C-alpha positions as CSV (number, residue, x, y, z in Angstrom):
1,M,-47.7,24.9,-24.7
2,K,-45.4,22.5,-22.7
3,A,-47.4,21.9,-19.7
4,V,-50.2,23.0,-17.3
5,D,-49.8,22.1,-13.7
6,I,-51.7,22.7,-10.5
7,H,-49.7,22.7,-7.2
8,E,-49.6,24.4,-3.7
9,G,-52.7,26.4,-4.5
10,R,-51.4,27.8,-7.9
11,V,-52.0,26.8,-11.6
12,A,-48.8,27.0,-13.7
13,I,-48.8,27.3,-17.4
14,S,-45.4,26.7,-19.1
15,I,-44.7,27.7,-22.8
16,A,-41.5,27.0,-24.4
17,D,-39.9,27.3,-27.8
18,N,-36.9,25.7,-29.4
19,E,-35.5,28.9,-31.0
20,P,-31.8,29.8,-30.2
21,G,-32.7,31.6,-26.9
22,M,-31.7,34.9,-25.8
23,K,-28.7,36.8,-24.5
24,P,-28.7,37.5,-20.7
25,E,-28.8,41.3,-21.3
26,V,-32.0,40.9,-23.3
27,K,-33.5,38.8,-20.6
28,E,-32.7,41.5,-18.1
29,R,-34.8,44.0,-20.0
30,L,-37.8,41.9,-21.2
31,F,-40.3,43.6,-19.1
32,E,-39.2,47.1,-19.7
33,P,-41.7,49.3,-21.7
34,F,-40.7,49.9,-25.4
35,F,-37.6,47.5,-25.1
36,T,-37.5,45.4,-28.3
37,T,-34.9,43.5,-30.3
38,K,-37.2,44.0,-33.5
39,P,-36.6,46.6,-36.1
40,A,-38.0,50.1,-35.4
41,G,-41.8,50.2,-36.2
42,V,-42.5,46.5,-35.6
43,G,-45.0,46.1,-32.8
44,T,-45.6,48.2,-29.7
45,S,-42.9,46.7,-27.5
46,L,-45.5,46.5,-24.6
47,G,-46.6,42.9,-24.8
48,L,-44.5,41.4,-22.1
49,L,-44.9,44.5,-19.9
50,I,-48.8,44.2,-20.2
51,S,-48.5,40.5,-19.5
52,Y,-46.4,41.1,-16.4
53,Q,-48.9,43.6,-15.0
54,I,-51.8,41.2,-15.6
55,V,-50.2,38.2,-14.1
56,V,-48.2,39.8,-11.3
57,E,-50.0,43.0,-10.3
58,K,-53.5,42.1,-11.1
59,H,-53.7,38.4,-10.1
60,G,-50.8,38.2,-7.6
61,G,-48.9,35.7,-9.7
62,Q,-45.6,35.2,-11.2
63,L,-44.2,35.5,-14.7
64,L,-40.9,33.8,-15.0
65,C,-38.5,33.4,-17.9
66,F,-36.0,30.7,-18.3
67,R,-33.5,30.8,-20.9
68,E,-30.5,28.9,-22.2
69,L,-28.6,30.2,-25.2
70,G,-28.9,27.6,-28.0
71,Q,-31.6,25.7,-26.1
72,G,-34.6,28.1,-26.2
73,T,-36.7,30.1,-23.9
74,E,-39.5,29.1,-21.5
75,F,-42.1,31.3,-19.9
76,V,-43.9,30.1,-16.8
77,I,-47.1,31.9,-15.8
78,E,-48.3,31.0,-12.2
79,I,-51.4,32.4,-10.6
80,P,-53.2,31.5,-7.4
81,I,-56.1,29.1,-7.9
82,C,-58.5,31.4,-5.9
83,H,-58.2,34.0,-8.7
84,F,-58.5,31.3,-11.3
85,K,-61.7,30.0,-9.7
86,S,-63.1,33.5,-9.4
87,F,-62.4,34.0,-13.1
88,L,-64.0,30.7,-14.0
89,A,-67.1,31.6,-12.0
90,I,-67.3,35.0,-13.6
91,N,-67.0,33.5,-16.9
92,D,-69.5,30.8,-16.2
93,H,-72.2,33.5,-15.2
94,Q,-71.6,35.4,-18.4
95,H,-72.4,32.5,-20.7
């Protein structure tokens, strides 16, 4: 995890790697169901789609991908704090 930041009513979590990065045509298809760069039969190819649905559709946030070939890839998850506070309150009552 690279950073966690709270700004303008949103919490942002940044996750980065130092792998070679991805080609632009791969980035364009990241959130498509069943798109993969892995060999056939490895995984379900739904992880990023499900992540997108949770962050964007369920919580009104953003799931952003920044990449530079040879420099790695960074994903930024941003969600409104009001949703985050609601989640914390619900979790607090369950424990």
